[in-house]
matplotlib code that plots the C-alpha trace (Angstrom):
import matplotlib.pyplot as plt

x = [15.2, 15.0, 16.1, 19.0, 20.2, 20.0, 22.1, 24.7, 24.8, 25.4, 27.5, 25.1, 25.6, 23.3, 25.8, 25.5, 21.7, 20.2, 18.9, 15.1, 14.3, 11.4, 11.5, 10.8, 7.9, 6.2, 6.0, 4.2, 3.8, 0.3, 1.1, 2.4, 5.7, 6.2, 9.8, 11.2, 10.9, 13.9, 15.3, 17.9, 21.4, 20.2, 21.8, 19.9, 21.4, 20.8, 20.6, 20.0, 17.7, 16.9, 18.0, 21.1, 21.6, 23.6, 24.2, 26.7, 25.1, 22.0, 24.0, 25.2, 21.7, 20.1, 22.8, 22.1, 18.3, 18.8, 21.3, 18.9, 16.6, 19.4, 20.2, 23.5, 24.0, 25.8, 25.6, 25.6, 28.8, 27.3, 25.1, 27.2, 27.7, 26.7, 25.4, 23.4, 20.5, 20.8, 22.9, 25.0, 24.1, 21.1, 23.3, 25.1, 22.0, 20.5, 23.7, 23.6, 19.9, 20.7, 23.7, 21.8, 19.0, 21.5, 23.7, 22.8, 24.3, 21.7, 18.3, 16.5, 16.9, 15.9, 16.0, 17.9, 15.4, 13.1, 13.2, 13.2, 15.0, 13.5, 11.7, 15.0, 16.7, 13.9, 15.6, 18.7, 17.0, 17.4, 13.9, 14.6, 17.3, 14.8, 12.2, 14.7, 15.9, 12.8, 13.7, 12.2, 12.3, 11.2, 10.8, 8.3, 7.7, 9.5, 10.1, 6.4, 7.7, 9.8, 7.0, 4.7, 7.4, 8.4, 4.8, 4.1, 7.3, 8.1, 4.9, 7.0, 5.3, 7.3, 6.7, 5.7, 7.3, 10.1, 13.3, 16.6, 16.4, 12.9, 12.4, 11.8, 9.3, 7.8, 4.9, 7.1, 9.6, 6.8, 5.1, 8.3, 9.3, 5.8, 5.4, 8.9, 10.3, 7.1, 5.1, 2.1, -1.4, -1.0, -3.8, -3.1, -4.4, -3.1, -1.8, -3.3, -6.9, -8.6, -11.7, -14.3, -15.1, -17.6, -18.8, -18.5, -16.2, -14.6, -11.8, -9.4, -5.7, -3.5, -2.3, -0.9, 1.8, 2.7, -0.2, 2.1, 4.1, 1.0, -0.4, 2.8, 2.5, -0.6, 0.0, 3.2, 3.4, 3.7, 0.5, -1.2, -4.2, -6.7, -9.6, -10.8, -8.1, -8.0, -6.1, -3.9, -2.2, -0.2, 1.8, 3.9, 4.1, 1.1, -1.6, -5.1, -5.9, -3.1, -4.5, -7.9, -6.3, -4.5, -7.6, -9.6, -7.0, -7.2, -11.0, -11.0, -8.4, -10.6, -8.2, -11.0, -13.7, -13.4, -11.6, -13.2, -11.9, -9.8, -7.3, -5.9, -3.0, -1.7, -0.5, 2.5, 3.2, 0.1, -1.5, -5.3, -6.2, -7.9, -10.4, -12.6, -11.2, -12.1, -10.5, -8.7, -11.5, -14.1, -12.1, -11.6, -15.3, -16.0, -14.3, -15.0, -18.7, -20.0, -18.1, -19.9, -16.9, -15.6, -12.9, -10.9, -8.4, -5.6, -4.1, -0.4, 0.8, 2.8, 6.0, 5.3, 7.4, 4.8, 4.7, 3.3, 4.9, 2.4, 2.7, 1.6, -0.7, -1.8, -5.4, -6.6, -9.8, -10.7, -13.0, -14.0, -16.5, -13.8, -10.9, -8.4, -7.4, -5.7, -4.0, -5.9, -2.7, 0.8, 3.0, 6.2, 7.2, 8.3, 11.3, 10.7, 12.1, 9.6, 6.5, 3.4, 2.3]
y = [-17.3, -20.9, -23.7, -24.7, -21.2, -20.8, -23.9, -22.7, -19.2, -20.4, -23.4, -26.1, -29.1, -32.1, -34.0, -31.4, -31.5, -33.4, -36.9, -36.7, -40.4, -39.9, -43.6, -44.6, -42.2, -43.8, -47.2, -46.5, -49.7, -50.9, -53.1, -52.1, -53.4, -53.8, -53.7, -56.3, -55.7, -54.6, -56.9, -56.6, -56.6, -55.0, -51.8, -48.5, -45.6, -41.9, -39.7, -35.9, -35.4, -31.8, -29.5, -29.2, -30.7, -28.0, -29.7, -32.5, -33.8, -34.7, -37.3, -38.9, -39.0, -40.6, -43.2, -44.0, -44.2, -46.8, -48.8, -48.9, -50.9, -53.3, -51.7, -50.8, -47.3, -45.7, -42.1, -40.9, -39.6, -36.1, -36.0, -33.2, -31.2, -27.6, -26.0, -22.9, -24.1, -27.7, -30.6, -30.8, -30.3, -31.9, -34.5, -35.3, -35.7, -38.0, -39.9, -40.9, -42.0, -44.1, -45.7, -46.8, -48.4, -50.3, -51.4, -54.9, -54.2, -51.5, -52.7, -49.4, -45.7, -42.8, -39.1, -37.0, -34.1, -32.3, -28.6, -28.1, -29.8, -33.3, -32.2, -30.9, -34.3, -36.2, -35.9, -37.6, -40.5, -43.9, -45.2, -48.3, -49.3, -48.6, -50.8, -53.6, -53.0, -52.1, -51.0, -49.1, -45.4, -43.3, -39.5, -36.7, -33.0, -32.3, -36.0, -36.1, -35.5, -38.6, -40.7, -39.7, -40.2, -43.6, -44.7, -43.4, -44.4, -47.6, -48.7, -48.8, -48.5, -46.0, -44.6, -41.2, -41.2, -39.7, -38.2, -38.8, -35.4, -36.2, -36.3, -40.1, -40.0, -43.3, -43.0, -42.2, -45.0, -47.6, -46.8, -47.1, -50.4, -51.9, -51.0, -51.5, -54.2, -55.9, -55.9, -55.2, -54.2, -51.2, -49.3, -45.6, -44.2, -40.7, -39.3, -36.0, -35.1, -36.1, -34.4, -35.7, -33.5, -35.9, -39.2, -42.7, -45.6, -46.2, -48.2, -46.8, -46.5, -44.3, -41.4, -38.0, -36.2, -32.5, -30.4, -27.7, -30.3, -32.3, -29.1, -28.4, -31.9, -30.9, -30.8, -33.0, -36.5, -37.8, -36.1, -38.8, -40.8, -40.2, -42.2, -44.4, -42.9, -42.0, -38.7, -37.6, -34.2, -32.1, -28.9, -26.4, -22.7, -21.8, -19.3, -20.6, -18.7, -20.5, -23.9, -22.7, -21.7, -25.0, -27.1, -25.0, -25.8, -29.5, -29.4, -27.2, -29.4, -32.5, -34.2, -34.5, -35.7, -39.4, -39.5, -42.0, -40.4, -37.5, -37.2, -33.8, -34.4, -31.2, -27.9, -27.3, -23.7, -22.5, -20.1, -19.7, -16.3, -13.6, -11.0, -11.5, -14.9, -18.6, -21.1, -24.1, -26.6, -24.4, -24.0, -27.7, -28.3, -25.9, -28.2, -31.6, -31.5, -30.9, -34.1, -36.1, -38.4, -39.6, -37.2, -36.4, -33.8, -33.7, -37.1, -37.6, -37.0, -33.8, -31.9, -32.3, -34.7, -37.5, -38.7, -41.9, -44.1, -44.5, -46.7, -44.9, -46.9, -49.6, -50.3, -48.9, -48.3, -44.9, -44.8, -41.2, -41.9, -43.1, -41.0, -43.6, -45.6, -48.9, -50.9, -53.7, -55.4, -56.0, -53.0, -54.8, -58.3, -60.8, -63.0, -66.7, -67.2, -64.7, -65.8, -66.6, -70.2]
z = [-15.9, -17.2, -14.8, -17.1, -17.3, -13.6, -13.0, -15.5, -14.0, -10.5, -11.3, -10.1, -12.3, -12.1, -10.0, -7.2, -7.0, -4.1, -4.6, -4.5, -4.6, -7.0, -8.1, -4.5, -4.1, -7.0, -5.2, -2.0, 0.0, 0.8, 3.8, 7.2, 8.4, 12.2, 13.5, 15.8, 19.5, 21.6, 24.2, 26.9, 25.3, 22.1, 20.9, 20.3, 18.4, 19.1, 16.0, 15.6, 12.6, 13.5, 16.3, 18.5, 21.9, 23.7, 27.1, 27.1, 30.2, 28.2, 26.2, 29.5, 30.8, 27.8, 27.8, 31.4, 30.8, 28.1, 30.1, 33.0, 30.6, 29.7, 26.3, 24.8, 23.3, 20.4, 19.2, 15.6, 14.1, 13.6, 16.7, 18.2, 15.0, 14.6, 11.5, 12.3, 14.3, 13.0, 14.4, 11.2, 7.6, 6.0, 4.4, 7.6, 9.6, 6.9, 6.7, 10.4, 10.0, 6.8, 8.4, 11.5, 9.5, 7.4, 10.2, 11.3, 14.8, 15.5, 16.8, 17.3, 16.7, 18.9, 18.0, 20.6, 20.1, 17.8, 16.9, 13.2, 10.3, 9.7, 6.5, 5.1, 5.2, 3.4, 0.0, 1.3, 3.1, 1.5, 1.9, -0.1, 2.5, 5.3, 3.7, 3.6, 7.2, 9.2, 12.8, 15.7, 15.2, 18.2, 18.7, 18.7, 17.9, 14.6, 14.2, 13.2, 9.7, 9.8, 11.2, 8.4, 5.7, 7.0, 7.1, 3.6, 1.7, 3.7, 5.3, 8.5, 11.9, 13.8, 17.3, 18.5, 21.8, 24.0, 22.5, 24.2, 25.9, 27.3, 31.1, 31.1, 34.0, 35.3, 32.8, 29.9, 30.6, 31.4, 28.1, 26.2, 27.7, 27.5, 23.8, 22.4, 24.7, 26.0, 22.7, 24.8, 23.6, 25.8, 27.5, 27.6, 30.9, 31.6, 34.8, 33.8, 33.8, 30.6, 29.4, 27.0, 24.0, 22.5, 23.8, 22.3, 21.7, 18.4, 16.6, 14.1, 13.1, 15.1, 13.1, 14.2, 16.0, 16.5, 15.2, 13.6, 11.7, 10.7, 9.3, 7.3, 5.8, 3.9, 0.2, 0.4, -0.9, 2.6, 3.8, 6.0, 5.0, 7.9, 6.6, 9.5, 11.8, 15.4, 15.0, 17.9, 18.1, 20.5, 20.4, 22.3, 22.8, 20.5, 21.4, 21.3, 18.1, 16.3, 17.4, 16.1, 12.8, 12.4, 13.3, 10.8, 8.1, 8.8, 8.5, 5.4, 3.7, 4.3, 6.7, 9.3, 6.9, 7.6, 10.9, 13.4, 16.6, 17.9, 20.8, 21.7, 24.0, 25.5, 24.4, 26.6, 27.5, 25.7, 28.1, 28.2, 26.8, 28.8, 27.7, 24.6, 23.7, 23.6, 26.0, 24.3, 25.1, 23.5, 20.4, 20.1, 20.5, 17.7, 15.4, 16.9, 17.8, 14.2, 13.3, 16.0, 16.6, 20.0, 21.2, 24.3, 25.4, 28.0, 27.3, 28.1, 24.6, 24.8, 25.4, 29.1, 31.1, 30.8, 27.1, 25.8, 23.1, 20.3, 17.2, 14.0, 11.7, 14.1, 15.2, 18.5, 20.4, 21.8, 24.8, 25.1, 27.8, 30.2, 28.9, 27.6, 24.5, 23.9, 21.2, 19.5, 18.1, 19.2, 18.3, 17.4, 16.2, 18.8, 18.2, 17.8, 21.3, 22.7, 20.8, 23.0, 23.4]

ax = plt.figure().add_subplot(projection="3d")
ax.plot(x, y, z, "-o")
ax.set_aspect("equal")
plt.show()
């Protein structure tokens, strides 16, 4: 059946089709844009771009966490909506995000959680408005899609970091505050045991996120450019053979060809297999050692309680010999009153 016949048959006129923003996609920015830092008294907005938050107490807790940092809080109009396994329809979830980026009273935006659904709202996001109103966006897991899209379509530096429903441990909160409120060239030293996969020290742009979501970005127009990157990944609930399969896909698709360094955070609730299998570390070494690039595993980038806040697109240095990495530039823009002497 031809497309036109299909639309007539099912009553789908042009006006009912989703806005795909093709004109925006033809004008990919070439320069990165850093958002302004947060300061006490600023307002952060919580939005639900994907899954549902079922426990009302979670909303209370995320509000209290922000207020403990001196920040005011608002919640999206549709943040408590239910639509199947989504927090509202695709259009509703995108509407909250668009409104918060355009609203001059909102200084930063945080996802309440991940799950699944960020990719479905991309056709409805006003990337032009976001380009004109750059702000902090923070979240992880399924939010990897939004980070990659914001970087590709807007050149916006966004932040792979805690969701509203995260545990907000001391490490998680300190990283969030140091990066987004302190504008620090942060040094990421994990509480967890970090293991070296391949030695060396290297500089590169931080690119990455959830491994499953990163893999599904392959072949899309927001597929990340990893040339010269320090690629970081994490995941949850995946058996080792699936991690192997996804890493193989990244290698075969050429995503690893010109990567400068590699950081595997953690695979939360990913049990080591028994019997005739490979442990996680060995699987990672299968893929990393042939590349000969500095690499570590076990960093606090994960679905575990400790979770660093990491700016996508910015320059960093990975010291695989000593198991840490650090920013080489300030992650956010300081206000004039906060500029260093």
